[in-house]
C-alpha positions as CSV (number, residue, x, y, z in Angstrom):
1,M,-0.5,-14.8,2.7
2,N,-1.6,-18.3,3.6
3,F,0.7,-21.1,2.7
4,G,-1.3,-23.9,3.7
5,N,0.3,-26.6,5.4
6,I,4.0,-25.9,4.7
7,G,6.1,-26.9,7.5
8,F,9.7,-26.7,8.7
9,M,10.6,-29.9,6.7
10,E,9.1,-28.2,3.4
11,L,11.0,-24.9,4.1
12,M,14.2,-26.6,4.2
13,V,13.4,-28.5,1.0
14,I,12.6,-25.4,-0.7
15,L,15.8,-23.6,0.8
16,V,18.3,-26.5,-0.3
17,I,16.8,-26.4,-3.7
18,V,17.4,-22.8,-4.0
19,L,20.8,-23.0,-2.5
20,V,21.5,-25.9,-5.2
21,L,20.2,-24.0,-8.1
22,F,21.4,-20.8,-7.4
23,G,24.2,-21.0,-5.3
24,A,25.5,-19.4,-1.9
25,R,26.7,-16.1,-3.3
26,R,23.8,-15.6,-5.7
27,V,21.0,-16.0,-3.1
28,P,21.6,-12.9,-1.1
29,E,21.6,-11.0,-4.6
30,I,18.4,-12.5,-5.4
31,G,16.8,-11.5,-2.1
32,A,17.9,-8.1,-2.5
33,S,16.8,-7.6,-6.0
34,I,13.1,-9.0,-5.1
35,G,12.9,-6.6,-2.1
36,K,13.8,-3.6,-4.3
37,G,11.2,-4.9,-6.9
38,I,8.4,-5.0,-4.2
39,R,9.4,-1.5,-2.8
40,E,9.5,0.0,-6.1
41,F,6.3,-1.6,-6.7
42,K,4.6,-0.3,-3.4
43,K,6.0,3.1,-4.4
44,N,4.2,3.1,-7.7
45,I,1.0,2.0,-6.4
46,N,1.1,4.6,-3.8
47,E,2.0,7.5,-6.4
48,A,-0.9,6.4,-8.6
49,D,-3.2,6.4,-5.5
50,R,-2.0,9.7,-4.7
51,E,-2.8,11.1,-8.5
52,I,-6.2,9.8,-8.2
53,R,-7.1,11.2,-4.9
54,E,-5.7,14.6,-5.2
55,P,-8.0,15.8,-7.6
56,L,-10.6,15.1,-5.4
57,R,-9.2,16.7,-2.5
58,D,-8.2,19.9,-4.5
59,S,-12.0,20.2,-5.8
60,L,-13.2,19.6,-2.0
61,R,-11.1,22.3,-0.6
62,D,-11.9,24.9,-3.5
63,S,-15.4,25.0,-2.4
64,S,-16.4,26.6,0.9
65,P,-18.3,24.0,3.5
66,T,-21.3,26.4,3.4
67,D,-21.4,25.9,-0.5
68,R,-21.3,22.4,-0.1
69,L,-23.7,22.0,2.8
70,G,-26.5,23.8,4.4
71,A,-25.3,26.4,7.2
72,G,-26.6,24.4,10.2
73,D,-26.0,20.9,9.1
74,V,-23.6,19.8,11.5
75,T,-23.3,16.2,10.6
76,S,-22.7,16.6,7.2
77,R,-20.0,18.7,7.9
78,R,-18.3,16.2,9.8
79,E,-19.0,13.6,7.0
80,A,-17.2,16.1,4.6
81,D,-14.2,16.8,6.9
82,D,-13.9,13.2,7.0
83,A,-13.8,12.9,3.3
84,V,-11.1,15.3,3.0
85,R,-8.7,13.7,5.7
86,P,-6.4,11.3,4.2
87,E,-6.8,7.4,4.9
88,P,-4.2,6.1,7.6
89,K,-1.4,4.3,6.2
90,R,-1.8,0.6,5.5
91,L,1.0,-1.8,6.7
92,I,0.8,-4.2,3.7
């Protein structure tokens, strides 16, 4: 995220406003609930992504490599193997 030109003083003003509005006891609760919400959102996105990709992987596994490709086509076989491999986990 790019917050532009938010400096230390601007962050302190925001923190003071949050403390005044919600109080010192509520701020940790609010932070925890925001964290839980973000984790739940990421979990649901990953599950939806998995549900979309699994039928494609299953259909590629069901057919043999010689059915999908020519017997001597090594480059295409590597591309098909790459298509079956899952993508690396993103750290977003």
